[in-house]
N, C-alpha and C positions, 0 to 999 in steps of 0.2 A: 375081403373084397376080393371077388372073384378076379381070376387073369385077362386081360381083353389087349386089345390092341388100337391105338388112335393115331390116323396119319392126318395132319393139319394141310389144308387147301392152301394152293400158292397164291390164290388171287389177292390184288391189290383193289380194297374198298376204301372211296370216297364219297361220305355220306352228307348229305343237307341239303336244306332248299337253296336253290340258286346254283351247283356245285358243276352243273353243266357247263358254267364257262370255265371252268378247268379242263377241258377236255385237251386243247391243244398241249396245255403243258405235260397232261398226262401222256399224250404221244410224244413229247420231248422224249421223255423221261423211258421209253421204250425205242425210241430212236426211229420209230417211224414216218417216211417220208413220202409215201404213195397209198391214199387210203382208198377202199372201196366202200360208201355207203349202205349200210342194207336197210329196206323197211318193207312193210305192206302196203299195197298201192293206199289204202283210207290211210297212211301215216305219212305219204310222199310231202305232203307241206314241210312238216316236221323235220323230214331228212332234207331237204332242200334248206332250210334255215340253216340247220347244222353244218351242210355242204356249204353253204355262203361264209360261214363264221370261219373254216378252215380254211378256205382262201384256195391257193394253188396246189394244197394238200390234198384235198379231196379231187380223187383222180377219176369218179365214175359214182354213179348211182345205180342202184340195181332195186327195183321195187315190186320186185316180184314174190315175195315170200307168202307162203301159205300152210295151211294149217297141217302138221302130221310129216312136212319136209317130202314132199314127195321126189323121187329120185331124178327124175326128169329137171325140176325146177335147181336141185343142187347142182347139176351137169351144167346148165345154163350159166347160174352165179359163178359156178366156178372156171368156167371158160370165158366169163369178162374177166373175172380177176388175172387170169393169167396175159389175155391181150393186154389188159392195161396196165402190166405189171405191178398191180398192187403189192404190197409190202405188210398190208393186214386189212383187217374188215373192221368197222364201227357199227355194231349191232344196235338199230334204235326201235324197238318196240317190246311187245311180249314174246312168249315161248316159240311163235313160228319164226319171228326175227331171228331170234337169239339162236334157234336152234339151224337155222340154215347158215348161220355163223361157223357155228360148230361142222356143219357137215363139208362147209370149206376147209376149216381146219383140219377135219379127218385126213383130207386126202393130200392136203398140200404145205400142213404145217405152217399155216397164215396165224399169226396172232389173233385174238377177237378181243375188241373193246367193247362192253356192253353196257346200254344205257336202257335198263329196263323201262318202258311204261307200263306195267301191270303187276302182278302180285306172284307171279307164278314160282319165280325161284330158281330156274333153268339158268340164269345166268350165274350163280355159285357152283354149279357141278360140273363132273366132267362127262355128265351122261349126253350121248347122241342118240337120235331116233333118226329112219330113213322108212317111207314109205315106198313099196313096188308092189304091183300087181296085188292092191288090196290087202297086204300085209305089211305090217310096222316092225320093222329090224331094231333093235336097242341094245347098247352096249356102252361100254366105260374105254375113257383114253385119255389120259394127261394132256395130249395136245389141245384137246377141247374147250379147256376151262379156261374161259376169258382170262387175260392177265391182267385187266381193269374192270372195275365194275363201278359205274357213276350213277347212285341212288339220288333223284335230285324229284322230293317232292311235288315239287313246281309241275312237272310234265304231268302230274297226275291229276292237274284240276279239273280236268276237261273229263277224266273218264267215267264212261255214263255210270250209274249208280248198280242197273245191273251186271254191268261187265264186272266192277270192283268187286260185286259178292259173290261170282263165282269164282273170280280168279283170285280170294282169298280163301277160299273154300279148298281149290287145287293145293294153294301153299300148305294148305293144313294138313292136308291128305299126306305130303312130304313128313311132316313133323309125325302122323298117327302112326306110318308105317316105321320108320327110326324107332320107335319104342317099343315096337316089338320085331324088328329085325333080326336074322340070325347072328349078325354081326353087331348085336346093339354094344353100345359101352356107354358110362357113366356122363363123358364130357357131351357127346351126342344126345345122350337124353336131356342133358341140360338145355340143349341148343333149342330141341324138341319141345320142350314145354313152354320156353321163352316164346317159342314161336305161338304156339297154339292159344296162350295166354293173352299176347299182345294181339293175333288178329281177330280172336271172340271179342275184345272189347273194344276194337276198333272198327269192325264189319258194320256192326248194329250202329254204331255212330254215323257211319258213311251213308247210311240210309234214310236215317230220321228227318235230312232235310234241312236240317240250323246252321247256315252258313258258318256260323261263328265254330261251329265244331270240326267243320269239314279241316282244315289246315292240320290240326294237331292229329285228327285220326289218321288222315292219310300219312303223314311221317310214323306215326306208331303203326300202321299196318307195313308200312315200308319195311320198319325194322322187324317184324313179324315174319315179313316174307324175306327177306336176308338170313334170318335163323332157321327159315323152311327148307332155303338152298343149302345150307350148311348141314342141317340134320341129311338131307337127299344126297348130298357127295358124301357124308361120315359112313351112309350105312346101305345097305342092299333093300332092293324095292322087292314089297312081297305080293299077296294075291291081288289086293287092288290095284296097285301100278299093271299088273298082267291083264287084268280084266278089262281096264281103260286102255290100254293100250290096241288090245283084241279089237274091242267095241269102236274105237276110234278108228284103227286102220281098215278096219273090215268094212263099216258101214259108215263110214266118212263125217263120224260127229263132231260137234264141238267141243273143242278140249278140254274147257275148262269147267263146263257144264255137264258133261259126262264124270269126271272127278267128281264135283258136286252129288249127282244123284248116287253114284255107286256107294261111297265114302262110308254112310252110315250101316251100309248090307256087308260090308268086307270087313268093318270093324264088327260087326254082331255075329259074323261068321268065326272068326277067332277070338273071341269072347271068351270063352271057358277054356282057350290054351294060351291064353296070353294074360292070366288075371292081374297080376303088376301093372302091364303096361294100362290096361282098361282103366284101373285106379290112377293112374297119374294124366290120362288123358279126361278122365271126368274131373279130375280135381283142377288141372291147368283151364278147364272150359268156363271156370266158376258155377254162376247160377245154371247156366243151360246144362252143365254136367251133374245136376243134382238127380235127373231119372237113369244115370248112368251112361257111360262112353257111347254108343250106338245111338242110343234116342239121343242123345245132347247135341249130336253132331246132326243130326237128323231137325231136330226143334231149331237150331241155330240157322240152319239152310232156310228153312220156314220163315223163320223170323226176319230175314235180309230179302225175303221174296224172290229165292234163289228157285230154281226146278226143281222137284223132288221125286220125280218119277221118270223112268226111261221112256215112256207114252210119251211126256213132253217134249221129250226129243225127237218123235218121230218114228221111233222103234218099235216093229210088230213081233207078236207073240210068234208068228214062225221063223223068224230070225233066230231065236234063241237057243235052239238046241245045235245049229253051226257054230254060234259063239262059245257055249259051252265045250264044244269038242275041239274048239282049237284052245282056248283055256287049258285045259287039260292036257296038251302037248308041252313039254319042257317047260315045267311050272317053275316060276322064283320059288327060292326057299319060303317056305311059310311054317307058322307056329301048329297049323291044323292041316292035314294031308290036304291034299287038294282030291275031289272026289266029284266024277261028272254029274252026277244026279244030284248032289248037293248044291255045285254049283250052278245047277238050271233052274232049282229051288229060289236060290238066291236072287237069278235074273229076273224070275217071274217075279217075286217081290217087289223087287225094282222098279220093272215096269207098271205095275201098278202102283208105287209108291205106299205101300203098307208100313206104316211105322212099325222100326224093331222095337220089341218087347222094352218097360222100361227096366233099368236094371240098376236099381236107388245108390247113388253112392253114401256110404257110412261116413257120415261126418262126425 
């Protein structure tokens, strides 16, 4: 076996339907007495319910979380945390809200308790991101890794089918890149394959509209999300994440939808340079993987009704050259060299939604 380095994440995970009821107990374990609750405007009602359940321990609520964590939003939330003398934040929501909690932690070292309501997987990583003047900057810092993550599938019961699909594809993207990361290792690869398998099984069930399938599918998808977050935290990001960060930060595109569209094309770009990873991805995709990894990811997105082209997200052809230019600056480590013309071709295919060529998995 080849040499490798694996470093375990320190987050505590509380998993299961109804486990949000354990929030106060988890805060007690951490010794936290003054909590600032974070949410998006859309999830304020849930945040208010959680605040009410915490009683006097909840000293404030900030419901201004938005996509890509603009610096000014992080500043406002951080100033409120200072003014309230909050000793931690409870982030209730998806990647936008958890990302805001991380931005506060990055600057003040306030612990984050994450209660995810989507499948993004950000809650299991030490990756942070901030956007300023249309440019998204990311990094890693142990201080931003949530101290406790509460996975409660009941909170996902009202998650719209369309959001469930793209959120799950976003999580799969973390698994895909972990399998061909420059620092990939056997432990993270196991997490990644588990994540792809769980999500590719659960997401189609979530869009079938059969109520009896939904609770089990939500729990299965949430497990896949956990595995995806572990994968992202344990391995470096590559071309896919660079492109999505560039597109999202520059054009203010919806985060999960952008990941969904780009994933098959970034996978195809790397296919010949990471053949073992492609085989693992295709195998984990089950029936969707029979045409190969890249085409299988495209077929899965289409099967769950997710967007499959940048045009569907409102991107114009005129925007692509600048995105290609930005993507080749300070590129993330990637199996295949990052070449500007090849990246532009990738973006043009993604704009049109042209399915990647099939590369059948040899069973």
